[in-house]
N, C-alpha and C positions, 0 to 999 in steps of 0.2 A: 669389116666383115671377113670371115675366113674364106679363102678361095676354094676350099674343099666343099663348100655349100653351094648348091645349085637349085634354081627354081625353074620349073618347066610348066608350060601351059599346053596340054594336049589338044589336038584338033577335035572339032565336033564330029560325031558319027551320024550316019543316016538313021532315021527313026526305025526301030524294030517293030515287027507285027505285035499287035496287042494280044496279051495272053489272058484268057478267061480263068477266073479262080472261083472256087466254091465259096459261097457266103458262109460266114461263121465257122470256117474251117479252122481247126486247131493247128498251131504251128508244130511242125514235126520236131522230133528230138534234135537238140543241137542248134535250134534257131530261136529267134525272139519274135514276139508279136509285133504288128506294125506300130510305128511311132505314134504317140498321141499328139493331137493338134494343140498348139499353144493357146493358153487362155488370155484374158484381156491384160493381165499384168505380166505376162511372159513374152519377152521379145522373140525368143526362138527356143525350140526344143532340139537339142543336138544329141544325136546318137554317136557315142565315142567308142572306138574299139582300139585295143592294143594287142599286138601279135608279133611274136618272134617267129619268123617264117623259115628259119634254118636254111636260108639262101635258096629256097625253092627246090631243094634236093633232099630226098630221104631214101634210106635203104629199105628194100622190100622185107616183109616179115619172114619170108621164106626165100633163101638163096642169098640174101644180103647184097643184092645187086643195086647199085645206085640208079634211082629213077627220077626223072624230072617231074615235079609236082606243081610247078608254077602255074600251069594252065587250069588245073582243077582248083587250085588255091584262089586264082583270080575269080572264077565263077562263084565260089562260096563267099568270098569277101563281098562281092557286089550284091549277093542275096541278102546280106545283113542290112542293107540300106543305111549304112553309116554315113555321117557327115564329116567326121574326122577319124582317120585311121593312123595310129601310131605304130610304125613298123621297125623291127630290129632285124639285124643280119640280112640286109637287103644287098643283093649282088649288083654292083654297078657295072662290073665287067669281069668276065672269067673266060679267057681264051681256051683253056684246057677243056672246060665243060662244053664250050661251043663246038669243039672238035669231036668230043667223045660221046656226048649225051644226045639222044634223039630229042627232037622238038625243042631245042634250046632257043629262047627268043633272040632275035637279032638286035634288040634294044635293051637299055638298062631296065632292071626289074621294076623300079618305081614307075617308069613310063608305061611298061607293059601292064602292070596292075591297075593303072589309072583308067584304062579303057575296057569297058565290058563288051564282049563279043555278041551279046544277046540284046542288051538294053541300051537305050540312048542315055548313057550315063558317062560322065567324064569327071575326073578330079584334076585340080591343080596339084602339082607335086613339088616337094622340096627334098633334096637328098644331101646328107652330110657324110662325107667319107671319113671312116674311122681307121681302116687298115688298108695299106697298099702293099702290093707284092708284084713280082715280075709279070705274072700272067693276069693281073686284075686288081680289083679293090672291092670292099664292101663297107656298109655303114648303116646309119639310121635313115628313115624317111618319114615324111608326113604326107598323106593324101587328104585333100580338103575340097569340099564342095563350095567353100567360100573363098574369096580372094586372099592369097598370101601376100601381104604387103611388105613384109620385112623378114629377114632370116639371118641366123648366125650359127656356125658350127664350131664347137670347141673340143679340143683334145684333152681328155681328163685321164689319160693313161697313167697308171701308177708305176709301171715298169715296162721294159721293152718287150716282154713275152706276151702281154695282153694289151692290145690296142682298143681303147674304149673312148666313147665320145657322147656328147649331148648336143642335140639340134634344137635351137630355139626359133620358133616361127611366130609371127604376129598375124593373126587371121582376122579379117574384117567381117563381122557378123552384123549386118545392118549398119548402125552408126557406132558400134562398140568394137573396140580392139580386144580380142581374146588372145592371151599369151599361152603358147603351147610348147612344152619341153618334152622332147623324145629322148628317153634315157636308156642306156645300156651300161650297167655297172659290172665290175670285175667279179672273179670267182673267189678271191681271198677276202676274208672279213676285214682286215686292216685296210686293204685297198678300197673297199666299199665305204668305210668310214671316212677316209680322206676324200673320196669322190663325192660323198654326200655333202661334206663341208664346202667343197668347191661349188656344188650346185646351189646350196643355200646362199652362199655369198653372191653368186651370179644373180639369182632371183631377187635377192634383197636390193641389189644395186640397179637392176634393169627394169623391175616391175613395181609400179606403185602399189601401195597397200590395199587400195580399193579396186584394182583392176581384176577382171575375171582371169582365172589361171587354171590350166590343166597340166599336170605332170604325169606322164604315163610311160610305161615301158617295162623292160626286164631288169629288175633290181637285183636279181640273184640273192635276195634277202630271205632265204628259206627259214631262218631262225627268227625273223621279224624283229631285228634289233635296230633298224633304222627308222621305223615309222613314227615312233613317239617324238624323236628329235625333229624330224621333218615337219610334223604337224604343229609342234610347239613353236618352232622358230619362224615359220612363214605363214602359219594359220590355215593350212590346207586340211582337208578331211578325206580319208580314204572312202571310196564310194560304198564299200560293203559295210562300213561303220555308219553311213548316213541312212541306209535303208533299214526298215524295220525287219529284223531277222525272224525267221521261223524258230520255234522251239525245237531244237534238234535233239537227237537221242541222248547225247552226252549231257546236255543241260537238263533234260527230263530226269535222267538218272541221278544227277546231282541234287535236284529238288527232292526226289524220293529219299535219297540217303540222308539229307538234312532233316527231313521230317521224321524219318524212322529212327535215325541214330543221331540225336542232337549233339552228342559228345564229340562226333567226328568234325575236325576242322577241315573245311573245304577251301580250295583256292578262291581268290576274290571273284574271278569271272564266273566260276561255277556256282558260287554262293548267291548270285543274283545281283551283281554290281550293275549299275545302269549302263556302263560302257563295256561293250564286248567286241574285241577285235575279230572281224569276220573275213579277213583277207582270204581270197579264194585259192584253192589248190589248182595249179596249172601244169605241173611237171612231175613225171613224164606224161605226155598226153594220153598214152594208152591206159595208164592207171594213175591219174593225178594224185600226188601225195605232198609235194613240196610247194610252198607259197613263193613263187619266183616273181610273178608279175603283179603290177599295181596300177590303179588309176586314182590319182589324187586330184581334188578340185577345190576351188575357192570362188565364191560368188555365184554359185549355182544351187538349185534344188535337185536332189537325186531322186528320180521317180522309179528307177529300176536298175538292177545290176545283176549280171549273170556270167558264169563261166560256161563256155560251150564245150561239152564233152561228147564222147561217142567215137565209134570206130571211124566214122567219116572224117572227123577232124584228126584223129591219130594217124591217119594215112598221109596227112599233109605236112606235119611238122612234129618236132618233139615237144613243143609247148601247145597248150590249149589257149585259145583267145579269150580275152575278157571284153565284155560289152556293157556299156552303161548309158542310160538316157538321162540327160542333164537339161534342166530348164533354166535358161538365162532370164533372170528376173529384171524387169525395168526398175532401176533404182528410184525413179521419180514417181512410181505408181503408189 
């Protein structure tokens, strides 16, 4: 195992006062409804989130002053009620920020995020260091409400200017081992292709073909060039491809054009092909346009998937988080 990977078990907190909530209240913008209870053939319903947190620091919209956002980010993450949180750009240590920024935590960000100040909620955490420098280091992390029984961190950097890594954790959900890979790929297309090849080889060798698998993170794949190969070679499905999509404006316009002007040749997806790539736009968070982040799964049923947008999220990071509800089905049922 790589020594740059660390597992931490946060201490329990005292129980917080109960908060009353209005019945049948609709979730506010940028949130998800409560998780559904698992059925008889479902071992567990897991809410999975992935989020590039930009090291918990963001510049103000006015003045461009750097501001610590990690406290508000922690509150919002715990409100999602996620079971597994895949995090990128997590600051393990930063001595300069600790001296210069107000309210900078005294502990690594994965540990700080694992404990909610309001609710009696704690995560186990695993941290994989990607980049080290004189004043600190940062990397990927996994927060889990289930026991983390094994972990490994690998350096997949393609060149010295971009330090990238993948963190592999085995999470025990009841009697089932769920393999989780936290991903952060590079900015260059050729680097991402080589990093994808390394990921596919690792998954193929380390995970059996029938084991539940979640791969999530910041792929920087804004042109959607990697998804087909990943799905084809290791049998995963992107969560937005697994849920039934709504008929959006572009697709309605395509149907109208096909009926009204049959001589026009439409792209396959617009013409009504059964498979339609629905990867969500997550960057920049203020006006999401690029498809940077993904959640891929194998061995689950996807009951919901959503990108969380809005000014409240744009104030926390340059990426928007993705959230999906996955049902772990009992193979013997």
